[in-house]
N, C-alpha and C positions, 0 to 999 in steps of 0.2 A: 775325578773332581766333581764334587756335588754342586748342584745348582741351588741358588737361594732365590726365593720368591720375594719380589719387591712389593711392599704394601701399596695399596691404592692411595694416591695422594689427591687431595681435593684441588679443584682449579685454583690457580694463584690469583685470579682477578676477583675472587669473591672473598672478602675478609671474614665472612661468616661461614664459609664453606667447611673449615676445619672443625667447627662445632655444630653438631647436629643434636639439639636437645630433644629428648623424648617427651618431656612434659608438654601438654598442649598449651598451658598458660605461658610457659617460657617461649614456646614456638610462636604463639600469637604476639608476644611482646617483641620478639626479634623481627617478625614480619612488619609490625608497626614502625619499628625503627628504620627498616629498610624503606618503607613508604615515606617516612618523614625525610630521610636523606634524599630520596628521589624528588619529592615534591618541592622542598624548600632549599636544597643545596645543589644537587646535580642540575636541576632545571631552573636555577635562579636567574640565569641570564638568557634564557630561551626567548627568542624573538617571536612573539605571537601578536601581530597587529590585529586590532579589532576590525573585522570586515563590516562593510556597509550592511544595513538591514535590508532584507528582501522586501520589495514593495508588494507584499501579499495581504497586508492588513486592509480592513474596510476603509479606514480613513485615508491610507496612503494611495489606494487604487483610485480614489476620487480626485486626486491631485493631478495636475498636468504640468509639463515643462519643467522649469528649474525648481518649482516648489516640490514636485515629486522627488527630484534628485536630492534636494536638501533634506527631505523627510527620511531618506535612507540613512542619513548621518545623524539622526535624532539622538542616538545613544552617545555619540561623540560630543554633541552639543550639550547634552545633559551632564556629562562628566566635566566638561569645561566650565559649565555654569557652577557646579559644585566647587571646583577649584577657585573660581572667581569669588565666590562667597567667602571661602577661607582666607583669600588675600584681603578682602574688605574687612573681615573681622580682625586682621592684623594691622591694617593701615589706619582705619577710621578712629579707634580710641586714642591713639597717641599722635595722630597726624602723620603726614607723609615725610617723616624724617628718615635718615638712612637706615637706622636699626629696624624700623617697622617695615620699610620696603624690602630689606634683606630677609626679614622673617617671612614676609609674604611670599617672596620667591622660593624660600625654603619649603613652605607648606604647599606651594603650587606644584613644585616639581614632582613629588611622588604621585599626586593625583593624575597629572598628565602622563606619567610613566606607566600607569595601569593600562593605557591604550595600546602599548607596544610590548612592554615586558612586565607582566602583571606580578610575578613572584619577586622580581627585583624591586618593584615598587613598594612591596611590604617592608623589605629591609631598609630601603631608602626612607620610608616613613618613620621608622624607629630612629634612624640617624638624624632625620630632620627634627624629630621631637626633642632629642638631646641638644641639638644646636640652638633651636629656638628657645628652649628652657634656659640655656646659658646666656643668650642675648636678652631675654625678657626680664620680667620683674623678679624680685628676690623672694617675696612672700606670697603664699597662696597659689592655688592652681598648679600644684606640683604633682607629677612631672609634665603633665599635658597642659600647656597654656591653651586658651580658647581656640586660637587658630589651629594649633596642632591637634587638639581634641577633635575638632570637626574634620580636619584633613585625614587623620588616622581612621576615623569611622568610615569616611568615604572610600579610602583605600581598602579597608577590610571588606566592605560591601562589594566593591567592583571586582576585587580579586577572587572573593568567594563565588561570585556569579560566574566568573570566567574560568574557574577551575572546578574542583570536585569537593564534596563535603568533607573528605578527609583532610584536605588542605586547609579548609576553614577551621577545623578543630585544632590543627597544629598552630595556625596563626594566633588563635585565641590563647593557647597555652604559652606561646612565646611572648605574647603581649602581657600575660599575667606575670611571667617570670621577669620581664623588663620592669613592670610596675613594682614588683616585690623588691627587686634589687634597688630601684630608684628610691623606694620608700624607706628601706632599712639601712642602706649603705650611704646614699648620697642625700639624705633628707635633713642634714643639720640646718638649722635656722628656717626649715620649712615645716610649719605646723599644720597647714591645711593642705592635704593631698586629695587628689581626685582619682586614685587608683580604683577604688570601689565603684565610683560612677562609671568609669571607663569599662570595667569588667562587666557590670550589669548591662549597660547599654549595648556594648559590643556583643554580649551573649544573646540578647534579644534579636539584634540585627542578624547575626549569623544563624541563629535558629530559624528565623524567617526565610533566609536564603536557602538553608538546607531543606526546609519543607518544600520550598519552590522546586529545588532540584529533584527531590524524590517524586513530587507530583508530576513534573515534566517527564522524568524517566518512565513513570508508570503509564502516562498517556502515550509515550512513544512505543512502549511495549504492547499496549492495547491496540494501537493503530497497526503495528506490524503483525500482531496476531489476527486482527480482522482482515488485513490484506491477504495473509496466508489462508485464512478460512474462506474468504471469497474466492481465491484462486482454486482451492480444493473443491469448493462447491461448484464452480464453473466447470472444472475438469470432470467432476462426477456427473454433472448434468450432460456434458458432451458425450461421455461414455454411455450413459443410459439411453440417450437418443440414438446413438449409433447402434446399440444393441437392439432397440426397438425396430429400427429400420432393417437390420439384418434379419430379424424374425419375420417381418412382413414380406420382405423380398424373397425369403426362402420358398414360400408358396408359389411365387411367380416363376422363379428359376426352376423349381421342382416340376411345375406343370410343363414347362417347355422341354425339360430333359426327358420327362416321361413320354411326351409326344414323339421325341426323337427316337427313343428306344422302341416304342411300339411300331413306328413307321419303318424302322430299320429291320425289325423282325418280320413284318408283313411284306416288305418290298420284294423279296425273292419269289413269293407266291403270285405276284402280280405279272411276272414275266415268264413266258413259256420257254422252258429249257434255258434257264439263265447260265451264263458261264460260271465255272468254279471260282474264278478270281472274284467275280461280282458277289457270289454268295459269301466268300470269306471277308470281303470288304464290309458287307452289311453286318456280318457277325461281329467283326471288330468294332463297328460303330455302336452296335447295341451293347457290347461289353463295356466300352468306354463310357456310354451314357449311364449304364447301371452303376459303374464304379463312381462316376461323378455324383450320382444321387446318394450313394452310400457315404461318401466323403462330406457331402453337403449336410446330410442329417447329423453326422458326427460333429461338424463345426457348430451347427445350431445347438447341439446338446451342450457345448461348452459355454455359449453365450446365453442359454436359456436360464431364467431364474427358477428357483425351486418351486414357486407357486404359479409358474407359467403354464397355461393350458392352451394347447393348439386350437385355433378357431375352427369351428365346424363349417362355417360358410366361407366361400371364396373371398379373397381380398376385394374391397370396393374399388370402383372405377368412377369416371365422370358420369356414367349412366345412372349411378346411384345418388347423384348430387341432389336431385329433387326431393328424395326421401330425407336427406340430411337437412335441407332448408325447411321442410315441413316440420321436422322436430324442433328446429331452432325457433320457428315462428310460434310454436306452442309455448315456449318459455317467455314470450313477450317481446322478442326482437323482430322488428319490422325489416325484413331483408328482401332485396330485389335481385333477380338474376337476369343478366343481359349476355347474349351470345352473339358474337360477330364472326363473320367468315363461314366457310362451308365446314360443318361439323363432320369429322371423320374419325375412324378408329385409330388410336395411337398405340404404341407399345405399352404393354400392361404395366411395366414399371413406371413409365411417365404418367399414366392415368392414376395409378395408385398414389404417387407423390403429389400430383395436382389435387387429388381428393383430400389428402391429409393436410396439405397446406391451407386449402379453403376451410377445412374443419377447425384447424388450430387458430386461424385468424378470426373466425367467428366466435370461438371460445374466448379469445382474448377480448373481443368486443363485449361479450356478455359479462366478463369479469371486471373490466376496467371502464366500461362505458354503459352501465345498465340504463335501459330506457332509450338508448340512441337507435337510430336507424342505420342500416348497412346496405351496401351494394356490392354484388359479386359480378365481375365482368370476365368473360372467357372469350379469348380471341384466337381463332384458328388461323394462323398466318403461315405463309410459305417459310418453311424451315423450322417451325416450332409451334409452341403453344404459349400464349400470353395470359397471365392472370392478374387481376387487380381487385383487391378487396379493400374497401374504404368505408369508414364509419364516421358519422357525425359526432360532435362533442356531446358528452352526457348532459341531459337536461338539468340534473341536480348534482353538480360536482362535489357537494359536501358528503354525499354518500359513497363516493369513489374512494377506495383504499389505495394508497400510493403503492406503486410497484417497486420491489426492492432491486430491480435491475433486469437484465436480459435473463429470463427464466427458460423453462423447458420449451415453451412455445416458439420463441424467436430462434433459439438454438436449433430446435428440431427442424424448423423450416429451412434454415440456412444449410443444415447438413444435407437435407434432401436435394436442395438446389445445387449444392457443390458436387454431390454425387453424380448428378446429370450434366455437369459442366454448364450450368445455367447462371443466370444473374438475378439478383434480388436486392431490393431496397425496402426498408421499413423505417418510416419516420412520421412525425406528427404533421398534420396538414395546417395551413395558415388559419383555417377556421377553428382549430382546436380539436379536431378529430385525429384519426390515425389511418395511415395508408400503407398497404403492403403491395408491392409490384414485383412480379416474377416473370421471367421468360425462361422456358425449358426448350432447348434446341432438340429438334427431331429430324434426322436425315430424311430426305425426300423419299428414298426407297422404303424406309420403315414406316413412314407416315401414309403410305398409299393404301393402308388398310389391309385386311386379311382377305 
């Protein structure tokens, strides 16, 4: 018995699935029809209440109490006011008779419906236009009487704002079709039609709304791209600072490991007739120290930039701070150094980080407060080292270039402090200057000096 292969059947829920056109023009037309069906028919009764406006505007932020609450509903009030104008244009010319009041209610309903069911409001506006035309005058202003003309324009505008440009295009085409049918089929005894005026006016209004949509979308895309760019820039800055710290600490760690290896090699010769176990232990210590140095150099080679050159001089410490301050004073910055507590030798990593923090803080002062004076305070306290670098406001703020945000300086300082489990604050002073405060913890045994 032979098996027969069943042909692949398209999904039954897609009426267009059985026909897959190859022509791009036909395919575009089919996609457009699908979009029309979704926008104007499938979602016709979708419940989409207009939310209150966020109080982020400059005018809204200045309001307080109930005024600010009412301001969040400004868009609802504006739509209601437009509907009220349409009602007045129906009631005032003929007086408040039953026909004019009914016509006013008919033109008001689609306008208010845009606040909760925008697409349904468009169809309700076309139905309202027909009903008002049948209730209203016989000659002139066909098929949109003045109240319907204003109401339909308001509905088109609000719905276009609340939906997408594609929906605005379809509404304009359906409005044109309605006007064409009303003008050609139902225009007996109507010699003055306003279909052309409606089409031109609505086209201008919808074009303006579409341009607003496109501009708003472009602004949102630019804002999103700027956010991503700023995040990537911050991430790159962080990685660069961590790489710099790793390079600098390499010399510190390599020095200590070299000392361990040398002392382990020389230790057996300091003891007369050392036990064999002790000699093996020192050999193991030296081998581990050399292996650690090899791995450390390998890791440094990974994070080292192509143009990086290893420094010839040892990494700076707080003992080199006077030379740094002298160089800064030559650039025109009046800086004062104050030391409190009993100065002592600290672990080399702590001294290197402290030196770099002071260096970066003074560099920020030169960059963002030219001509100002600065003060560097170093406090040797029990359990750690305290730093405070503060500068006065610049004498000529007009020459100061605004900072784009937290750059390499602040990021690098925070990374160094975090690495040592310290604490740091960097903020403007009440006088208009800037202050950096740092505390680097140092265990009592490590801070006792060498």
